N, C-alpha and C positions, 0 to 999 in steps of 0.2 A: 616752268611750274608758278600757279600762281596760290596761294593760300592764304586766306580768310581767317584770322583769329578773332572769333565772336564772342563779346562777352554782354552781360546781363544791360538790358538798356540803361538801367538805375544807377549803374555802377561808376562810383567818381573817379578823378585822375590818379587819386593816391589809395583807392581801392585795392585789397588781394589780386583779384582777377586781373585788373587793369596792369598792375605792376607787373605780375607774371606774364601776361600775353606781349605787354612791351618788350619783355626782356628777351622772348624768346622773338619775336619780331626785328629786333636789332640782332641777335645772334643769326637767324634767317638770312637776313639782307647781306650778313659779311660772307654769308659762303655762297651769294649769287641768286638766292630765293627771292621773288616778286613775293612780298608779305604785306599785310597791312592788318592792322589791329581796327575794329568798326564795331560800334554797338549792336546789338542784335534789333530787326525790322523786319518784319515779313518780304519787304521788297531789298534783299540783298543784291548786290552785284555778283556774276557769277565769277566762281571759284573752282579750280581743279581740287582742293580740300577745303571742305569747311571745318575748322578746327574748334570745336564748343568747348569755350571755359566755364562750365556749369551743364552738367548731364543733363538735368531737370529742367532747367530755366533756360537753356540753349539747345541741349542738344534734341531733345524731345521735340520741341519747335520747329528746328529744321527739317524732321521728319514729317510735320503737320504741314511744312508749307511746299513739301512735294521735292527735296532735296533726297538724292540718290543715297541708300545707308552707306555704301561701299565709299563715299565720298565725305564720309564725316570719322574723326577724331572726336573723341570725346572725352575731357578730362575733368577727374569729380575733384572738386576744390574745396569740399568741406562740409559746409550746410546740407550740399544735395545729397551728399553719405550721411553723415551722421545724424540729420533731422530729416531729411525726405524719406530715402531709400528706408533707415531703421523702422520708422514708422508706419510706412506704406509699400513694402516691397514688391507685395504680392499685385497692386494695381499696377506700378511701374515698371514691373520686369517684361510683360508683352510688349509695352509701347516702345522701350528702347533695347529689345531682342535683335531688332536688325543692324542697329550700329555695329560696323566694323572694330572698331576699336574701343574700347575703354581702359583710360588711363589712370591711374591713382597714385599718390606719389609714397605709399609704403605697404611695405609686407601685410601689415595689421588694416588696412584698407581692404586690401585686395582679398584677406581670408574674409572680411566682412561683407563682401559683394557676394564673394562665393559660396559663401553660407546660404544665401536665398540662392543664388542661381549657379548653381556648381557646372550647370552646361557653359557657360563661360568663360572658363578656363582658359582656351586657347584665344581668348581674345581681351582679356585682362590684363595689361602690361603695368609694369612698374616702371615709372619715369619719378628719380627724385629732382624735386626743383632746382633752380641754381641760384645765387648771388653775386650781383658784381661786388667782385673780391679786393677790387683796385679804388673804386670808391668808399667801399665801409673797410676801413681801414683804422686800426689804435691811433696813428698818428694825426696831427690836425687839429682845426680849428675847434675850439670849446664854445658851448652856449653859455653864454652867462646866467648864471644861479645860484641860490642857496643852496649850502650844502646841510644835514644828507638829502639827497634827493631821490625820489623812486620817478620813474618814467613809464607812462603806458600808453602805447601805441598801436594802433592800426584799427581806428575806427571806431563809432559809439553805437552799438547794436544791442540787444538783450543777449547774444550768445557771446560777448565779449565781455559782460558782465563789468562795466565801468563803474556802476554806483557799486558794487561790492568792492573794487579796488578801491575806492575811498573810504568805507567802512572798515575795509584790513590796514589800511593806513592809520586810521584813527585808534584802532588799539593797538598798533605798534608804537604810536608818539605816547598813548596812555602808560603803555606798559614797562617803556624801556627811558621815558622822561625826555626822550633826544626830540630834538625841534624838526622832525622828518617834513619835506615838502612832497608834493606829490605834481606833475607836472602832465597831463590828460592831452594827448594828440591825437590828432586824424579828425576826418569829415563825420559829419552826423549820418548815419544812416536809419536811425528809426527814433523817432520824437518822442516815444515812451519813454526809453530809457534815457534819452539826452535830458530829459525834463528832472528825472530821476536825480541826474546828475548835477545838474544847477541848482535844483533845492539844495542837494546835501553842499554844494559848493557855496552857497549865499554864506553859510554860518561858519565856515570854516576857510579863513583866509590864505592857508598854507597850501588849499588848492588852486593850480593855476588849469584854464582850459585856454588851449591854445587853438584848438582846431585845427584846419588841414595844413599840414606843412611839407613842404615841396622833399623830393626826394634829395635833391640838392644840399638840403640844410638839416636832413636828419641824422646823418653822422654828428653834426655836433650836438646833439641832444642824448646820442647813443653814448658819447664820449664823456659827456656830462654827468652822466647816470650813476649815483654809486649802486643802486640795481636796477635792471629794468624788468619788469613788473606783467606779466602776462596770466589775466583772470578767465581765462575763457572756459566756458562749458564743452565748447564743440571747437577743434581745429582741422584742418587739412595738414599742412604744415604752413607755419605763418612765417609770410614774407618778414614781418616786423623782427619777428626773434632771431630768423637766420641774420638779418642784418644786426641786429642788436650782438650775437655771438660775433661776427666776423669782425665787427668794431673791439670786440673784447670785453662788451661790459656784462656783469654778472647777471647770467639770467634766474631772476627768483619766480619761477612759472606752476600753474596748476598742474595736478598730477592724471592729465589726460591722456589719451593714444597718440595724438597728434604733437603734442609737447613732447610725448617722449622720446618720440624718432628722433628727437635733435638733443634731448637733457637729458643726459645720466647723470643719478644726484652724486654730488661732491666731486664729478668728475668733468661735467662740462658745462655744470649749472645745480641749482638746487631747486627741489620739488617738493610742493606742499598739498595738503587734499583741505584743507581747514585752517578758519582764524589762529588757532593756537599753534597748527604746523608751520603756519606763514612766519609769525612774531618768533617760532622757534630756530626757522631756517637765517634770518635776518639775524638773529642774536647768533647764534653760529658764526656767521658770517664777520661780525664785528668782533670775535675773540678769535679768528681765524685768518689774519691779514694774510700772511704767508700762504695758505691754502688758497686762499681768496685768487691771489696772484696766478697761483697753479692753474686754477678752473678757469680764469680768462684765457690765457694763454692756448690751453687744450680746448676750447670752445672755438677760437678762430683758427687751429689746426684742423679741429676736426669740419668745419664747414669749408675752408680751402682744399681741403684732401677729399671731400664726397660731395660737392655740392656746385661742380663746375659749369659754367655755361657750357662750351663745347661739347660736353658728354650731353646735356639735357638736349641741346640740338642735333647731334647726333644719333639720338635716339628717337625722335620726333620726324628727324627725314626718314630713317627707316620706314615708320609707317606711313608717311605721307606716299613715299614711292612705291610701296605695296599697294594701299590704296590704288595709286595710277596703275600699275600692272594688272590689276583686279579689271579696274573698269576697262582696258582696252582688251583684256580676254573676253571680256563678256558683251564686247561691242559686236 
């Protein structure tokens, strides 16, 4: 079996779709599958199965290019569902109807798709993403930094609301009187949001803009963080959040559906809806150090127990094999 894991052509090496696709590629190769990650192009190599990482930006284009729909597995990774689909489902549904399998990360995501496409019930499959639990561990080297430190990772673009993260940290510093620092890690995905972030950082020396950081170095920053901050308005299931939780970070995250799939308030992390809620969450953490240690432990336990690579790969293999069987029957 030859599987192409196709990601949007502008995806940086540390972007979420790249991290996810390469993780699955590694797992597939470990069980003997000829798999490779490639950037989308109208002229792709021939594969038995085309796995689109972004249903709208890749899945729809594969259909336009003439790939047989029974050969396509489309994973909805975040913005394709919570931005594209929720605003134009009526237009997208007939385009994506032929695709054999639509994969989502959570039951909430499945319910959102089926609200507009109830006839997809047999073809929308929930497969939880995984994380490398052997690389992202609490023990190990720690990045050199000042404390207390918040780490915001995952790329700079509007849906990540990195600029809002700076403003949240400024309010936290003002209200607590503590010299909090903020490290922003990840590639620049959109110049407008990057401009907003750099303008804010010019007059705030406590903000560090580290840019793209390799997967090998990321555990050092998760371990260094007093809090791992996620300010997203939209998420599928964040790779960075899963990695941070696996490393034992205290996740303080925006209260959105994708984050709630991982974080249960005061059990595996802390949720907030606005600036006041963010400050309250950090103050609570500061006042309850023993509870924070419990939360860190429960966060890793949750990830290890529910987000294994072997399970993720086995679920995708089942879909790939079904695609092959259907194609053979119709030949």
